[in-house]
C-alpha positions in Angstrom: 13.4 3.2 -3.5 13.4 -0.5 -3.9 12.6 -2.2 -7.1 9.2 -3.7 -7.0 9.0 -7.2 -5.5 6.2 -9.5 -6.4 4.2 -10.7 -3.5 1.1 -12.9 -3.0 -1.6 -10.6 -1.6 -4.7 -11.7 0.3 -7.6 -12.9 -1.8 -5.4 -14.7 -4.4 -4.1 -11.4 -5.8 -0.5 -10.8 -6.8 1.0 -7.3 -6.5 4.2 -5.4 -6.4 5.7 -4.1 -3.1 8.3 -1.5 -2.9 9.9 0.8 -0.3 9.8 4.5 -1.1 9.9 7.6 1.2 10.3 5.1 4.1 6.9 3.6 3.4 6.0 0.1 2.3 4.0 0.6 -0.9 1.6 -2.0 -2.2 1.0 -1.3 -5.8 -2.7 -2.4 -6.0 -3.5 -4.8 -8.9 -7.0 -3.4 -9.2 -8.5 0.1 -9.9 -9.5 2.2 -6.9 -11.9 5.1 -6.3 -10.4 7.1 -3.4 -13.7 9.0 -3.0 -15.5 5.7 -2.3 -12.6 4.6 0.0 -13.0 7.9 1.9 -16.8 7.5 2.1 -16.6 4.0 3.4 -13.9 4.8 6.0 -16.1 7.7 7.2 -19.1 5.3 7.6 -16.9 3.0 9.6 -15.8 5.9 11.9 -12.2 6.2 10.9 -10.6 9.7 11.1 -9.4 10.9 7.7 -6.3 13.0 7.0 -8.0 15.1 4.2 -11.4 16.4 3.4 -12.3 14.2 0.4 -13.4 17.1 -1.8 -10.1 18.9 -1.2 -7.8 16.0 -2.1 -9.9 13.7 -4.2 -7.1 11.3 -5.2 -5.3 10.8 -1.9 -6.4 9.8 1.6 -4.9 8.9 4.9 -6.7 7.3 7.8 -6.4 5.5 11.1 -7.5 5.6 14.7 -4.1 6.8 15.9 -0.9 8.3 14.5 2.3 6.6 13.5 5.7 7.4 15.0 6.1 10.3 12.5 2.8 11.9 13.5 0.9 10.9 10.4 -2.1 8.8 9.9 -0.8 5.2 9.5 -2.5 4.2 6.2 -2.6 5.9 2.9 -3.9 5.5 -0.7 -2.6 7.7 -3.5 -2.0 7.6 -7.2 0.8 5.3 -8.4 3.4 7.4 -10.3 4.6 4.2 -12.1 1.2 3.2 -13.5 -1.5 5.5 -15.0 -4.8 5.0 -13.3 -3.1 2.8 -10.7 -3.1 3.3 -6.9 -0.8 2.5 -4.0 -1.7 1.5 -0.5 1.1 2.6 1.8 2.2 2.6 5.4 5.3 3.1 7.6 6.8 -0.3 8.6 8.4 -1.2 11.9 12.2 -1.0 11.5 12.6 -4.8 11.6 10.4 -5.0 8.5 13.2 -3.5 6.3 16.5 -5.2 5.6 19.3 -3.0 4.3 22.4 -4.3 2.8 25.2 -2.8 0.7 26.4 -4.0 -2.6 29.3 -2.7 -4.7 28.9 -2.0 -8.4 32.2 -2.2 -10.2 33.2 1.2 -11.6 34.7 1.5 -15.1 37.1 4.2 -13.8 37.7 5.0 -10.2 36.9 3.3 -6.9 34.0 1.0 -6.3 30.7 2.7 -6.0 28.8 1.5 -2.9 25.1 1.4 -3.4 22.6 0.8 -0.7 20.0 -1.7 -1.7 16.8 -2.0 0.4 14.6 -5.0 0.4 11.2 -5.2 1.9 10.8 -8.0 4.4 7.3 -8.1 5.6 7.5 -8.8 9.3 4.5 -10.0 11.3 3.1 -6.5 11.9 3.4 -5.4 8.3 2.0 -8.7 7.0 -1.0 -8.2 9.2 -1.5 -4.6 7.9 -1.5 -5.9 4.3 -3.8 -8.8 5.2 -6.2 -6.4 6.9 -6.4 -3.6 4.3 -5.8 -5.0 0.8 -9.0 -7.1 1.0 -10.9 -4.1 2.2 -9.7 -2.0 -0.7 -10.4 -4.9 -3.1 -13.9 -5.3 -1.7 -14.6 -1.6 -2.2 -13.4 -1.8 -5.8 -15.7 -4.8 -6.3 -18.6 -3.0 -4.8 -18.0 0.0 -7.1 -18.2 -2.4 -10.0 -21.7 -3.5 -8.8 -20.8 -6.8 -7.3 -21.4 -6.2 -3.6 -23.9 -9.1 -3.4 -21.6 -11.6 -5.0 -18.5 -11.6 -2.7 -17.1 -13.0 0.5 -16.5 -10.8 3.4 -12.8 -10.7 2.5 -13.3 -9.1 -0.9 -13.0 -12.3 -3.0 -15.8 -13.1 -5.4 -18.0 -16.0 -4.4 -17.5 -18.9 -6.8 
């Protein structure tokens, strides 16, 4: 897993990105109700990975499957932050840069450690730009502000 990298997200948000379980994970900087996400995705005609009542805190969706045979987009609880959520997806291979560093060992030979950095390529950037504002908009609507926002999830000022 990578250490969290701070990124500017759509809508003027700042969030942490990491790589874990081969997925780019966007640690959302706002609360999320996965039941509301599931309901909205169903209204918009997206196939869901789980029946919302059976897995109330996790959902996958998409119109097709990724290379691993899973729905391409997911939300699930953030194990690093109580009440936090993660938006995750599998990146294209060119979106991940791997390099090796060597940590000096006190005793014995050098200890090579693989360090992974997330490099949002064009495809992954488009995924984040598409879905983070949708999730932010859903959160905003849950808070009762649906009539006071732009179509991209940002509040109207």
